[in-house]
Structure formats: structure tokens, C-alpha cells
C-alpha beads as a LAMMPS data file, in Angstrom:
LAMMPS data file: protein, C-alpha beads

140 atoms
139 bonds

1 atom types
1 bond types

-500.0 500.0 xlo xhi
-500.0 500.0 ylo yhi
-500.0 500.0 zlo zhi

Masses

1 110.0

Atoms # bond

1 1 1 -0.215 -0.178 0.456
2 1 1 1.508 3.347 -1.123
3 1 1 -0.052 6.444 0.283
4 1 1 -0.409 9.249 -2.101
5 1 1 -3.259 11.056 -0.448
6 1 1 -2.114 15.117 0.953
7 1 1 -1.957 13.780 4.460
8 1 1 -0.088 11.265 6.979
9 1 1 -2.078 8.052 7.640
10 1 1 -2.638 5.056 9.659
11 1 1 -2.906 1.648 9.229
12 1 1 -3.393 -1.741 11.753
13 1 1 -4.820 -4.841 11.468
14 1 1 -4.801 -7.214 7.952
15 1 1 -6.332 -5.916 4.352
16 1 1 -9.322 -7.104 3.199
17 1 1 -8.769 -10.138 0.782
18 1 1 -11.132 -11.767 -1.932
19 1 1 -10.068 -14.862 -3.650
20 1 1 -12.675 -15.910 -6.286
21 1 1 -11.794 -19.407 -7.581
22 1 1 -13.106 -19.995 -11.017
23 1 1 -13.511 -23.801 -12.810
24 1 1 -10.400 -25.632 -12.942
25 1 1 -10.084 -28.790 -15.013
26 1 1 -7.145 -31.590 -15.230
27 1 1 -7.986 -34.162 -18.110
28 1 1 -4.827 -35.960 -16.456
29 1 1 -6.894 -36.772 -13.753
30 1 1 -10.071 -38.014 -15.746
31 1 1 -11.161 -38.149 -19.650
32 1 1 -14.007 -37.076 -18.521
33 1 1 -12.605 -33.921 -16.659
34 1 1 -12.948 -34.154 -13.101
35 1 1 -15.298 -30.658 -12.104
36 1 1 -13.190 -29.223 -9.172
37 1 1 -14.935 -26.400 -7.868
38 1 1 -18.832 -24.727 -8.195
39 1 1 -18.469 -21.149 -10.118
40 1 1 -18.899 -18.945 -8.288
41 1 1 -16.631 -20.061 -5.366
42 1 1 -14.041 -17.697 -3.229
43 1 1 -10.922 -18.919 -1.360
44 1 1 -10.893 -19.381 2.948
45 1 1 -8.944 -15.765 3.963
46 1 1 -6.565 -16.324 7.846
47 1 1 -5.672 -13.708 9.267
48 1 1 -2.095 -14.894 10.471
49 1 1 0.616 -13.005 12.510
50 1 1 3.432 -14.952 10.166
51 1 1 3.960 -17.379 7.632
52 1 1 7.099 -19.676 5.726
53 1 1 7.409 -16.424 3.647
54 1 1 7.181 -13.688 6.743
55 1 1 4.828 -11.724 9.038
56 1 1 6.047 -10.757 12.841
57 1 1 9.402 -10.597 14.105
58 1 1 8.870 -8.870 17.214
59 1 1 8.549 -8.542 20.388
60 1 1 5.905 -10.424 22.170
61 1 1 4.449 -9.031 25.333
62 1 1 4.015 -10.462 29.045
63 1 1 0.500 -11.643 28.164
64 1 1 1.277 -12.727 25.154
65 1 1 -0.798 -11.540 22.692
66 1 1 0.577 -9.567 19.960
67 1 1 -1.221 -7.112 18.554
68 1 1 -0.964 -5.676 15.005
69 1 1 0.828 -2.310 14.350
70 1 1 0.161 0.596 14.130
71 1 1 2.054 1.860 10.837
72 1 1 2.122 5.356 9.922
73 1 1 2.818 5.843 6.705
74 1 1 3.360 9.716 5.589
75 1 1 2.483 12.144 2.979
76 1 1 2.531 10.908 -1.084
77 1 1 5.857 8.699 -0.080
78 1 1 4.389 6.018 2.856
79 1 1 4.682 2.422 2.984
80 1 1 3.225 -0.373 3.402
81 1 1 3.429 -4.231 3.096
82 1 1 1.299 -7.773 4.021
83 1 1 2.258 -10.687 2.653
84 1 1 -0.238 -13.614 0.918
85 1 1 0.285 -17.301 1.390
86 1 1 -0.793 -19.918 -0.435
87 1 1 -0.168 -23.866 -1.593
88 1 1 -0.395 -24.567 -5.590
89 1 1 0.575 -28.542 -5.662
90 1 1 -2.128 -31.080 -3.800
91 1 1 -2.717 -34.399 -4.896
92 1 1 -5.158 -33.404 -6.795
93 1 1 -6.148 -30.806 -9.012
94 1 1 -6.742 -26.720 -7.479
95 1 1 -8.790 -24.433 -8.367
96 1 1 -7.764 -21.183 -10.648
97 1 1 -7.420 -17.472 -9.135
98 1 1 -6.796 -14.672 -11.942
99 1 1 -7.848 -11.990 -9.892
100 1 1 -6.751 -11.032 -6.159
101 1 1 -9.148 -8.427 -4.994
102 1 1 -7.209 -6.374 -1.552
103 1 1 -8.483 -3.501 -0.538
104 1 1 -8.525 -1.572 3.418
105 1 1 -10.814 -2.331 5.860
106 1 1 -14.500 -0.311 5.487
107 1 1 -13.312 1.089 1.859
108 1 1 -16.771 -0.601 -0.672
109 1 1 -14.046 -1.007 -4.265
110 1 1 -12.013 -4.221 -3.589
111 1 1 -8.928 -3.185 -6.183
112 1 1 -8.469 -6.162 -8.414
113 1 1 -4.645 -7.899 -8.448
114 1 1 -3.901 -9.444 -11.663
115 1 1 -2.662 -13.347 -10.129
116 1 1 -2.991 -16.836 -12.285
117 1 1 -2.667 -18.649 -8.993
118 1 1 -3.639 -22.542 -8.246
119 1 1 -4.851 -22.455 -4.746
120 1 1 -4.603 -26.061 -3.553
121 1 1 -5.563 -24.345 0.787
122 1 1 -6.989 -21.346 2.781
123 1 1 -4.800 -18.383 1.495
124 1 1 -2.914 -16.565 4.461
125 1 1 -2.815 -12.970 5.470
126 1 1 0.404 -11.602 7.407
127 1 1 -1.214 -7.930 9.295
128 1 1 0.028 -4.402 7.812
129 1 1 4.095 -3.515 8.512
130 1 1 6.179 -0.873 7.190
131 1 1 7.608 -0.252 4.016
132 1 1 7.607 -2.447 0.977
133 1 1 10.292 -5.442 2.279
134 1 1 8.009 -6.836 5.115
135 1 1 10.093 -6.370 7.633
136 1 1 8.802 -4.882 11.391
137 1 1 10.829 -1.860 12.113
138 1 1 10.943 1.418 9.703
139 1 1 11.543 0.859 6.097
140 1 1 14.698 2.881 4.713

Bonds

1 1 1 2
2 1 2 3
3 1 3 4
4 1 4 5
5 1 5 6
6 1 6 7
7 1 7 8
8 1 8 9
9 1 9 10
10 1 10 11
11 1 11 12
12 1 12 13
13 1 13 14
14 1 14 15
15 1 15 16
16 1 16 17
17 1 17 18
18 1 18 19
19 1 19 20
20 1 20 21
21 1 21 22
22 1 22 23
23 1 23 24
24 1 24 25
25 1 25 26
26 1 26 27
27 1 27 28
28 1 28 29
29 1 29 30
30 1 30 31
31 1 31 32
32 1 32 33
33 1 33 34
34 1 34 35
35 1 35 36
36 1 36 37
37 1 37 38
38 1 38 39
39 1 39 40
40 1 40 41
41 1 41 42
42 1 42 43
43 1 43 44
44 1 44 45
45 1 45 46
46 1 46 47
47 1 47 48
48 1 48 49
49 1 49 50
50 1 50 51
51 1 51 52
52 1 52 53
53 1 53 54
54 1 54 55
55 1 55 56
56 1 56 57
57 1 57 58
58 1 58 59
59 1 59 60
60 1 60 61
61 1 61 62
62 1 62 63
63 1 63 64
64 1 64 65
65 1 65 66
66 1 66 67
67 1 67 68
68 1 68 69
69 1 69 70
70 1 70 71
71 1 71 72
72 1 72 73
73 1 73 74
74 1 74 75
75 1 75 76
76 1 76 77
77 1 77 78
78 1 78 79
79 1 79 80
80 1 80 81
81 1 81 82
82 1 82 83
83 1 83 84
84 1 84 85
85 1 85 86
86 1 86 87
87 1 87 88
88 1 88 89
89 1 89 90
90 1 90 91
91 1 91 92
92 1 92 93
93 1 93 94
94 1 94 95
95 1 95 96
96 1 96 97
97 1 97 98
98 1 98 99
99 1 99 100
100 1 100 101
101 1 101 102
102 1 102 103
103 1 103 104
104 1 104 105
105 1 105 106
106 1 106 107
107 1 107 108
108 1 108 109
109 1 109 110
110 1 110 111
111 1 111 112
112 1 112 113
113 1 113 114
114 1 114 115
115 1 115 116
116 1 116 117
117 1 117 118
118 1 118 119
119 1 119 120
120 1 120 121
121 1 121 122
122 1 122 123
123 1 123 124
124 1 124 125
125 1 125 126
126 1 126 127
127 1 127 128
128 1 128 129
129 1 129 130
130 1 130 131
131 1 131 132
132 1 132 133
133 1 133 134
134 1 134 135
135 1 135 136
136 1 136 137
137 1 137 138
138 1 138 139
139 1 139 140
């Protein structure tokens, strides 16, 4: 996320993510063409603090509760990032997603992001962090 506006803003928590799945048929599984997902299906989205692709790398309080950081985005230059993680290889054909819809909570429209992905699992999303690198600390 990039703040292109004239004012500083802040984010905390997780982006809104929707992953529409398309029917996918794999001719190698059976000659009659196997239906994998019903049209209009969406992948399950799971909020997580960390994944094998990154996430939380900071101290945990004595209560062991971790809260998403408050990320301050400076005017016209502030950047925040998050990770989306899913599995593309499964024992059977996986549904296809050609568009991920990503947006902010409370914003009516989700902005489509073009991605060609085979989604064999739920999609994990990490909270917003400072910078474009996915690191918990300040961006450089």
C-alpha cells in the first residue's frame, strides 16, 4: 500500500482479501474432465501473524498477545506491505484464481490485482507492516 495523498495516514490490522476461484478441469485426472470447484466459489482467507513467507518479527508482550502494529504512512511517500501465502501443489487438481481482490477495511470497493494462481489451500494474510520489504521495523 502506498499513500499518494497529501496527508499522513495510519493503518493497523489486515487488508481485506477476496480470492474468487474459477472452475478448473484437469484432463490428466480423468478423461471425462473433473470438476474441481463450483463457479462463484472463493478461497478461505485466514488472518495470521507469520507464515513461511514472513510476518511478525518482534517481541511478544508478557501476556503473549500480539497486536498488529500501527503503521504510519507519510504523505505521498509512505509504504506498507503484507504477505499473502497459499499452496499451489495438491494431491488433486486445484482451483484457479486469476484475480485477487485486495482493499482496506471499510472501503466499499476492492481493487483487483491480476494474479494467475492455483489455490490448493486457504490463503493466509499477514497484517500491515512498515515498508515494502515486509520487515516489522521502519523502512529505509
